[in-house]
C-alpha positions as CSV (number, residue, x, y, z in Angstrom):
1,M,0.0,0.0,0.0
2,Q,1.5,3.3,-1.2
3,A,0.2,5.2,1.8
4,N,1.8,2.8,4.2
5,I,5.1,2.9,2.2
6,L,5.1,6.7,2.7
7,D,4.6,6.2,6.5
8,Y,7.3,3.6,6.7
9,L,9.7,5.8,4.7
10,R,9.0,8.7,7.1
11,Y,9.7,6.5,10.1
12,G,12.9,5.3,8.4
13,L,14.1,8.9,7.8
14,Y,13.2,9.9,11.4
15,A,15.0,6.8,12.6
16,I,18.0,7.9,10.5
17,L,18.1,11.2,12.3
18,V,17.8,9.5,15.7
19,I,20.6,7.1,14.8
20,L,22.7,10.0,13.4
21,G,22.2,11.9,16.6
22,M,23.4,9.0,18.7
23,M,26.3,8.4,16.4
24,L,27.3,12.0,16.5
25,F,27.1,11.9,20.3
26,Q,29.4,8.9,20.4
27,A,31.4,9.6,17.3
28,W,35.0,8.6,17.2
29,D,34.9,7.7,20.8
30,A,36.9,4.6,19.9
31,E,39.7,7.0,18.9
32,H,40.0,8.2,22.4
33,F,41.6,5.0,23.4
34,K,43.3,5.3,26.8
35,M,46.8,4.0,27.0
36,T,48.5,3.3,30.3
37,S,51.4,5.7,31.1
38,N,53.7,2.7,31.4
39,A,53.2,1.5,27.9
40,Q,56.2,-0.2,26.4
41,S,57.5,1.1,23.1
42,N,57.8,-1.2,20.0
43,S,60.6,0.9,18.7
44,V,64.4,0.5,19.2
45,S,65.5,1.1,22.8
46,V,67.3,4.4,23.4
47,N,68.9,6.0,26.4
48,N,67.5,9.5,25.8
49,S,63.9,10.4,24.7
50,Y,65.2,13.5,22.9
51,V,66.9,11.4,20.3
52,P,64.7,10.1,17.4
53,V,64.3,6.4,17.2
54,I,65.1,5.1,13.7
55,S,64.1,1.7,12.3
56,Q,66.7,-1.0,12.2
57,S,66.8,-0.9,8.4
58,N,67.8,2.8,8.4
59,Q,70.2,2.9,11.3
60,S,73.3,2.5,9.1
61,T,72.5,5.7,7.2
62,L,70.7,7.9,9.6
63,Q,71.9,6.9,13.1
64,P,74.9,8.8,14.3
65,A,78.1,6.9,15.0
66,A,78.3,5.2,18.4
67,A,80.0,7.0,21.2
68,D,83.5,6.0,22.2
69,K,83.3,3.3,24.8
70,N,86.1,4.9,26.8
71,S,84.4,8.3,26.9
72,T,83.2,9.6,30.2
73,P,79.5,10.2,30.8
74,V,78.3,13.7,29.9
75,V,77.1,15.8,32.9
76,V,74.3,17.9,31.6
77,P,74.3,21.4,33.2
78,S,71.1,23.1,34.2
79,S,69.3,24.8,31.3
80,Q,67.6,28.1,31.1
81,I,64.2,29.1,29.7
82,V,63.9,31.8,27.1
83,H,60.5,33.6,27.4
84,V,59.1,35.0,24.2
85,T,56.0,37.2,24.0
86,T,54.2,38.3,20.8
87,D,50.8,39.7,20.1
88,V,49.2,36.2,19.7
89,F,51.1,33.9,22.1
90,T,53.8,33.4,24.7
91,V,56.5,30.8,24.0
92,D,59.0,29.2,26.2
93,I,62.2,27.8,24.7
94,D,64.5,25.5,26.7
95,T,68.2,26.1,26.1
96,L,68.7,22.3,26.4
97,G,68.2,21.4,22.8
98,G,66.4,24.7,22.0
99,N,63.1,22.9,22.3
100,I,59.7,24.7,22.6
101,T,58.3,23.6,26.0
102,Q,55.3,25.9,26.4
103,V,52.9,27.8,24.2
104,K,50.0,30.0,25.6
105,L,47.5,31.4,23.1
106,L,46.7,34.9,24.4
107,N,43.6,35.4,22.3
108,Y,41.9,32.2,23.4
109,P,40.7,32.0,27.0
110,Q,40.5,28.6,28.6
111,Q,36.9,29.2,29.7
112,L,34.2,31.7,28.8
113,H,34.8,35.1,30.6
114,S,38.2,33.7,31.9
115,T,41.5,35.7,31.6
116,E,43.6,32.5,31.6
117,P,44.8,31.7,28.0
118,V,44.7,28.2,26.5
119,V,47.9,26.4,27.2
120,L,48.7,24.3,24.2
121,L,52.3,23.1,24.7
122,N,53.5,22.6,28.3
123,N,56.2,20.9,30.3
124,N,54.0,19.7,33.1
125,P,54.9,16.0,33.9
126,D,51.2,14.9,33.8
127,T,50.3,16.7,30.6
128,Q,53.7,17.1,28.9
129,Y,53.5,18.3,25.3
130,L,56.7,19.4,23.6
131,A,58.0,20.4,20.2
132,Q,61.5,19.2,19.7
133,S,64.1,19.7,17.0
134,G,67.8,19.0,16.6
135,L,70.8,18.2,14.5
136,L,71.8,14.7,15.0
137,S,75.5,14.1,14.4
138,S,78.5,12.2,15.9
139,T,80.3,15.5,16.4
140,G,77.3,17.5,17.7
141,P,75.4,19.4,18.5
142,D,73.0,16.5,19.3
143,T,74.5,13.1,19.7
144,S,73.3,9.7,20.9
145,K,74.0,10.8,24.4
146,G,71.4,13.6,24.3
147,Q,70.8,17.1,23.2
148,V,73.2,20.0,23.5
149,L,73.0,23.0,25.8
150,Y,72.8,26.3,23.9
151,T,74.0,29.6,25.1
152,I,71.8,32.7,24.8
153,D,72.2,36.5,25.1
154,R,69.1,37.1,27.1
155,T,66.1,35.2,28.5
156,Q,63.3,37.7,27.7
157,Y,62.0,38.7,24.2
158,S,59.0,40.8,23.5
159,L,57.6,41.9,20.1
160,E,57.3,45.6,20.4
161,N,54.5,47.7,18.8
162,N,56.8,49.0,16.1
163,Q,58.2,45.5,15.3
164,N,56.8,43.2,12.7
165,E,59.4,40.4,13.2
166,M,61.7,39.2,15.9
167,Q,64.5,36.6,16.1
168,V,65.7,34.5,19.0
169,N,69.2,33.1,18.5
170,L,70.7,30.1,20.4
171,N,74.4,29.4,19.9
172,W,76.7,26.4,20.3
173,Q,80.2,25.6,19.3
174,N,82.8,22.9,20.1
175,D,86.5,23.0,20.4
176,K,87.0,21.5,16.9
177,G,85.6,24.6,15.1
178,I,82.0,23.6,14.6
179,K,79.6,26.5,15.3
180,V,75.8,26.1,15.2
181,T,73.2,28.9,15.5
182,K,69.6,27.8,16.0
183,T,67.2,30.7,15.2
184,Y,63.5,31.0,15.8
185,T,61.6,33.8,13.9
186,F,58.4,35.2,15.2
187,T,56.1,37.4,13.1
188,R,53.3,39.7,14.2
189,N,49.8,38.2,14.1
190,N,51.2,34.9,13.1
191,Y,51.2,31.5,14.8
192,E,53.8,30.2,12.4
193,I,57.3,30.1,13.8
194,G,60.3,29.9,11.4
195,M,63.2,27.8,12.5
196,F,66.5,27.4,10.9
197,Y,70.0,26.1,11.7
198,Q,73.2,27.6,10.4
199,I,76.2,25.2,10.6
200,N,79.6,26.9,10.2
201,N,82.3,24.3,9.8
202,Q,85.8,25.7,10.6
203,S,87.1,22.3,11.6
204,A,89.5,20.1,9.6
205,E,86.9,17.5,8.8
206,P,83.5,17.5,7.0
207,W,80.5,17.8,9.3
208,E,77.7,15.3,8.7
209,G,74.3,15.1,10.4
210,N,70.5,15.0,10.1
211,L,67.8,17.5,11.0
212,Y,65.0,15.9,13.1
213,L,61.7,17.3,14.1
214,Q,59.2,15.7,16.5
215,L,56.2,16.4,18.6
216,M,55.9,14.5,21.9
217,R,52.9,14.5,24.3
218,K,51.1,12.5,26.9
219,N,47.8,10.9,26.1
220,T,45.9,13.4,28.2
221,P,43.1,15.0,26.2
222,P,41.9,18.5,27.1
223,S,39.1,18.5,29.7
224,K,35.9,17.3,28.0
225,S,33.0,19.7,27.4
226,G,30.0,17.4,27.1
227,L,29.2,16.3,23.5
228,I,31.8,18.3,21.7
229,N,35.0,16.6,22.8
230,L,33.4,13.2,22.4
231,A,33.1,13.8,18.7
232,T,36.4,15.5,17.9
233,Y,39.7,13.8,17.0
234,F,42.6,13.7,19.5
235,G,45.8,12.3,18.2
236,A,48.6,12.7,15.6
237,A,48.5,13.0,11.8
238,V,51.0,13.1,9.0
239,S,50.8,14.2,5.3
240,S,52.3,12.8,2.2
241,P,51.7,13.2,-1.6
242,D,49.7,10.0,-1.6
243,K,47.8,10.6,1.6
244,P,47.4,14.4,2.3
245,F,45.8,13.7,5.7
246,Q,46.6,10.4,7.5
247,K,45.4,10.1,11.1
248,I,47.7,8.2,13.5
249,N,45.9,7.8,16.9
250,F,47.7,6.8,20.0
251,K,46.5,3.2,19.7
252,D,48.2,3.1,16.2
253,M,51.4,4.4,17.7
254,Q,51.3,1.6,20.3
255,E,50.5,-1.2,17.9
256,K,52.0,-0.3,14.6
257,P,54.6,2.5,14.7
258,L,54.9,4.7,11.6
259,D,57.9,4.2,9.4
260,E,57.6,5.9,6.0
261,T,59.8,7.8,3.6
262,I,57.9,10.9,2.6
263,A,58.8,13.8,0.3
264,G,57.8,17.1,2.0
265,G,54.8,16.6,4.1
266,W,54.2,17.5,7.7
267,A,53.6,15.9,11.1
268,A,51.0,17.2,13.6
269,M,49.3,16.7,16.9
270,I,45.6,17.6,16.8
271,Q,43.2,18.4,19.5
272,H,39.8,20.1,19.6
273,Y,40.2,23.6,18.0
274,F,44.0,23.6,18.1
275,V,46.9,22.0,16.2
276,S,50.7,22.0,16.3
277,A,52.7,20.9,13.3
278,W,56.3,20.6,12.1
279,V,56.7,21.3,8.4
280,P,60.1,20.5,6.8
281,S,61.4,21.9,3.6
282,K,59.3,20.9,0.6
283,N,62.3,19.8,-1.3
284,S,63.5,17.3,1.4
285,T,62.7,13.7,1.7
286,S,62.4,12.6,5.4
287,Q,61.9,9.4,7.3
288,Y,58.6,9.8,9.2
289,F,58.3,7.8,12.4
290,S,56.1,7.4,15.5
291,R,56.9,5.8,18.8
292,V,55.9,5.5,22.5
293,T,58.6,6.1,25.1
294,N,58.8,4.2,28.3
295,D,57.5,7.2,30.2
296,G,54.3,7.4,28.2
297,L,55.2,10.1,25.6
298,Y,53.6,9.6,22.3
299,T,55.9,10.9,19.5
300,V,55.4,11.6,15.8
301,G,58.1,13.2,13.8
302,M,60.7,13.0,11.0
303,I,64.4,12.8,10.4
304,G,65.7,14.5,7.3
305,P,68.3,13.6,4.7
306,K,72.0,13.7,5.4
307,L,73.5,17.2,5.6
308,V,77.2,17.6,4.7
309,T,79.3,20.8,5.4
310,K,82.8,20.8,4.1
311,P,85.7,22.4,6.1
312,G,85.5,26.2,5.7
313,E,81.9,26.2,4.5
314,S,78.5,27.0,6.0
315,L,75.1,25.3,5.5
316,T,71.6,26.4,6.4
317,T,68.6,24.1,6.9
318,T,65.1,25.3,7.7
319,A,61.7,24.1,8.9
320,K,58.4,25.7,10.1
321,F,56.4,25.2,13.2
322,Y,52.8,26.0,13.7
323,A,51.1,26.1,17.1
324,G,47.7,27.7,17.3
325,P,44.0,27.7,16.4
326,S,42.7,25.5,13.6
327,I,41.8,28.4,11.2
328,A,41.8,27.3,7.6
329,K,43.5,30.3,6.0
330,R,46.3,30.3,8.6
331,L,46.9,26.6,8.2
332,E,46.9,26.9,4.4
333,N,49.6,29.7,4.6
334,V,51.8,27.2,6.4
335,D,51.1,24.3,4.0
336,P,48.1,23.9,1.6
337,T,47.1,20.5,3.0
338,L,47.5,21.4,6.7
339,S,43.9,22.8,6.7
340,L,42.7,19.2,6.3
341,T,43.3,18.8,10.0
342,I,39.9,20.7,10.3
343,D,37.8,17.6,9.8
344,Y,34.3,18.3,8.8
345,G,33.2,14.7,8.6
346,W,31.2,12.9,6.0
347,F,29.5,15.9,4.4
348,W,32.6,18.1,4.4
349,F,31.7,19.7,1.1
350,I,28.4,20.9,2.6
351,A,30.1,22.0,5.8
352,I,32.7,24.1,3.9
353,A,29.9,25.8,1.9
354,I,27.9,26.5,5.1
355,F,30.9,27.9,6.9
356,W,31.8,30.0,3.8
357,M,28.3,31.6,3.9
358,M,28.4,32.0,7.7
359,Q,31.8,33.7,7.6
360,H,30.7,36.2,5.0
361,I,27.5,37.0,6.8
362,Y,29.3,37.3,10.1
363,N,31.7,39.8,8.5
364,I,28.6,42.0,8.0
365,V,26.4,41.4,11.0
366,G,29.1,40.6,13.6
367,N,27.2,37.9,15.4
368,W,27.5,34.1,14.7
369,G,24.0,33.5,16.0
370,W,22.4,35.8,13.5
371,S,24.7,34.4,10.9
372,I,23.2,30.9,11.5
373,V,19.7,32.4,11.2
374,L,20.5,34.1,7.9
375,V,22.3,31.1,6.5
376,T,19.2,29.0,7.3
377,L,17.1,31.5,5.4
378,V,19.5,31.4,2.4
379,I,19.3,27.5,2.4
380,K,15.5,27.7,2.5
381,L,15.5,30.1,-0.4
382,L,17.9,27.9,-2.4
383,F,15.5,24.9,-2.0
384,Y,12.3,26.9,-2.0
385,H,10.9,25.6,-5.3
386,L,11.9,22.0,-4.5
387,S,10.3,22.2,-1.1
388,A,7.3,24.0,-2.5
389,K,6.6,21.1,-4.9
390,S,6.9,18.7,-2.0
391,Y,4.6,20.7,0.2
392,R,2.0,21.0,-2.6
393,S,2.0,17.2,-2.9
394,M,1.7,16.8,0.8
395,S,-1.2,19.3,0.9
396,M,-3.0,17.5,-1.9
397,L,-2.4,14.2,-0.1
398,K,-4.0,15.6,3.1
399,K,-7.0,16.8,1.0
400,L,-7.3,13.3,-0.4
401,Q,-7.3,11.7,3.1
402,P,-11.2,11.6,3.4
403,R,-11.4,9.9,0.0
404,I,-8.7,7.4,1.0
405,N,-10.6,6.6,4.2
406,T,-13.8,6.0,2.1
407,L,-11.9,3.6,-0.1
408,K,-10.6,1.8,3.0
409,E,-14.2,1.4,4.3
410,R,-15.4,0.2,0.9
411,F,-12.8,-2.5,0.4
412,G,-12.4,-3.6,4.0
413,D,-9.8,-6.2,4.5
414,D,-9.0,-6.6,0.7
415,K,-5.7,-4.8,0.8
416,Q,-4.8,-5.5,-2.8
417,K,-7.9,-3.8,-4.2
418,F,-7.5,-1.0,-1.7
419,T,-3.9,-0.4,-2.7
420,Q,-4.9,-0.5,-6.4
421,A,-7.7,2.0,-5.9
422,T,-5.4,4.3,-3.9
423,L,-2.8,4.2,-6.6
424,E,-5.4,5.1,-9.2
425,L,-6.6,8.0,-7.1
426,Y,-3.0,9.3,-6.8
427,K,-2.5,9.0,-10.5
428,K,-5.8,10.7,-11.3
429,E,-5.1,13.6,-8.9
430,K,-1.3,13.7,-10.0
431,V,-0.1,13.3,-6.4
432,N,3.3,11.8,-5.5
433,P,3.2,10.8,-1.8
434,M,7.0,10.0,-1.8
435,S,7.8,13.7,-2.5
436,G,6.6,14.5,1.1
437,C,9.8,13.0,2.4
438,L,12.0,15.4,0.4
439,P,12.3,18.1,3.1
440,I,13.6,15.6,5.6
441,L,16.1,14.2,3.0
442,I,17.4,17.7,2.4
443,Q,17.6,18.5,6.0
444,I,19.8,15.5,7.0
445,P,23.0,16.4,5.2
446,V,22.6,20.1,6.0
447,F,22.0,19.2,9.7
448,I,25.2,17.0,9.8
449,G,27.2,19.6,7.9
450,L,26.2,22.4,10.3
451,Y,26.9,20.1,13.2
452,W,30.5,19.7,12.2
453,V,30.9,23.4,11.5
454,L,29.7,24.2,15.0
455,I,32.0,21.8,16.8
456,E,35.1,22.1,14.5
457,S,35.3,25.8,13.7
458,V,37.4,27.6,16.3
459,E,35.9,30.8,15.0
460,L,32.6,29.9,16.8
461,R,34.4,28.8,20.0
462,Q,32.8,30.8,22.9
463,A,30.7,32.8,20.3
464,P,27.6,34.4,22.0
465,F,24.2,34.9,20.4
466,M,21.9,36.9,22.6
467,F,20.4,36.8,26.1
468,W,21.3,33.6,27.9
469,I,23.1,32.0,24.9
470,Q,26.7,32.9,25.5
471,D,28.3,30.0,23.6
472,L,26.7,28.6,20.5
473,T,28.9,25.5,20.6
474,L,27.5,24.5,24.0
475,K,24.1,23.3,24.9
476,D,21.3,25.8,25.8
477,P,21.7,26.0,29.6
478,Y,17.9,26.5,30.1
479,Y,16.9,24.1,27.2
480,V,14.7,26.8,25.7
481,L,15.9,26.3,22.1
482,P,15.5,22.5,22.1
483,I,11.9,22.9,23.5
484,M,11.2,25.6,20.8
485,M,12.6,23.2,18.2
486,G,10.2,20.5,19.5
487,I,7.2,22.8,19.4
488,S,8.0,23.9,15.8
489,M,8.4,20.3,14.8
490,F,5.0,19.5,16.3
491,L,3.3,22.4,14.5
492,Q,4.9,21.5,11.2
493,Q,3.7,17.9,11.7
494,R,0.2,19.0,12.2
495,L,0.1,20.3,8.6
496,N,1.0,16.9,7.2
497,P,-1.6,14.2,6.5
498,P,-1.9,11.8,9.5
499,P,-1.1,8.1,9.0
500,P,-4.3,6.0,8.4
501,D,-3.3,3.6,11.2
502,P,-4.0,5.0,14.7
503,M,-0.9,3.4,16.2
504,Q,1.3,5.0,13.5
505,A,-0.4,8.3,14.2
506,K,0.4,8.1,17.9
507,V,4.1,7.2,17.1
508,M,4.3,10.3,14.8
509,M,2.8,12.4,17.6
510,M,5.6,11.3,19.9
511,M,8.4,12.2,17.4
512,P,8.7,15.9,18.5
513,I,9.0,14.7,22.2
514,I,11.6,12.1,21.3
515,F,13.7,14.5,19.2
516,T,13.5,17.2,21.9
517,A,14.8,14.8,24.5
518,L,17.5,13.4,22.2
519,F,18.9,16.8,21.3
520,L,18.7,18.6,24.6
521,N,22.5,18.6,25.0
522,F,23.3,19.4,21.4
523,P,25.1,22.7,20.6
524,A,22.7,25.7,20.9
525,G,23.7,26.8,17.4
526,L,22.4,23.6,16.0
527,M,19.1,23.9,17.8
528,L,18.9,27.5,16.6
529,Y,19.3,26.3,13.0
530,W,16.7,23.6,13.4
531,F,14.1,25.9,15.1
532,V,14.5,28.5,12.4
533,N,14.4,25.9,9.7
534,N,11.2,24.3,11.1
535,T,9.6,27.7,11.5
536,L,10.4,28.7,7.9
537,S,9.2,25.3,6.6
538,F,5.9,25.7,8.6
539,L,5.3,29.2,7.2
540,Q,6.0,28.0,3.7
541,Q,3.8,25.0,3.9
542,W,1.0,26.9,5.5
543,Y,1.2,29.6,2.8
544,I,1.1,26.9,0.1
545,M,-1.9,25.1,1.7
546,R,-3.7,28.3,2.1
547,G,-3.2,29.0,-1.6
548,I,-4.5,25.6,-2.6
549,N,-7.6,25.9,-0.3
550,G,-8.3,29.4,-1.5
551,N,-8.2,28.3,-5.2
552,E,-10.7,25.5,-4.5
553,K,-13.1,27.9,-2.8
554,T,-13.0,30.3,-5.8
555,P,-15.9,29.8,-8.3
556,K,-14.7,28.5,-11.7
557,H,-16.0,31.6,-13.6
558,N,-13.8,33.8,-11.4
559,R,-10.6,31.8,-11.9
């Protein structure tokens, strides 16, 4: 029976929305696999976690020469911390290895109305998250015994108002005539940090070594915020020409360490809203690796090709480091594929289009909530004629309901004849009951696309709308929007033809209540979209039905 097919299809579509809601609530939860801090590494054992671990097959070409057995142990002197402040972040650099040990993002408070900035990288033993780099060589600066201690001119650097760029130099030299300068370059309004080494060889022998870059962190996700952090990725990723975006979660590092030769590329650590990444020279081919140290540090990085500096010559090697918000334009400026770390999910193409519209509207109205409202209106206008055709069909179907009930009484339990008569009635009146499901079909991908925009776009983080809605990415604290969404869904449902079966009709009446309960804790921005969409759909359907009823009441000679 065609009418029943329509009802079942509606149930199926509503079930899909329910399942999608549950899936989004639990999405990627498996990727938040908790490792014990005492996890054993599958990589080659090393004495110092600062030194990259290279696979056995590559040790002969990439590993530095073994230290002299008769040499005395190196006593590592205490290091100093260089504090760097720009207009966007503060950065701490340890003179031991010249590693970045802390990054605070000044423009991103930890909590709404808080003055404490987000701490991205840190050297806290429980949440350690470091960006390390070095020159691995048998003659230094970094050897199999550990990283070198650099000397510095001062420990405080601040980007002044009249400065656009600032450099921090760390120096090292040995008694053989090898001098190395490690330089970090900071630029105004930029989360990208330039890093380059200059090797000046005034010794009697060639200098040989490899640049390595790595990110190390504990498996300690940022504090969860309800639904949002359940659905976002936390882990590492690398890029290659064949796979521009390859996720490597902590479970992967434990079970199957990365060991790939990649031209160019990048290695990153990703968390909700923020990312850090090492980007080597595009012209270099590096050995990418991952590992887990005995003290529970999950590492992803790369070791570059052999560098050779002849006596009396100098050599420079460079890389870029990004530590900041996941903003597409900023990431693309670092590397065109780095923006792929903003993962918009299954309907990414719809999400990108939605965010593009929202961004342009926001630039005019200055409020992300009103941007969502206006984008919803634009989407309704784009699908206006398609929806109108569907609503006309549904309106006609509702008007045919008394005649269908008459056919049901006439044929009784003879379902075959009743179905045949119903189909003939649809054909005669040129009604397609299946088209009534079109609005729901359109709404599903848009709903999912906007969901990912709301939880993945750092631009909407802590973005207020009006009144009590102070963060569109969090749930409505008073549940007003979900309730309004449920009411609008109920009113819209009243315009549709009821199912002929009383039990089915009761189930349909329960749908607004079920959906309201299911989406109580969803982002307020998503509930705002759904409420506005339902309201606009109700008004459009009511207008169309009014027009159809008005035309029928008009005498033929006046038409």
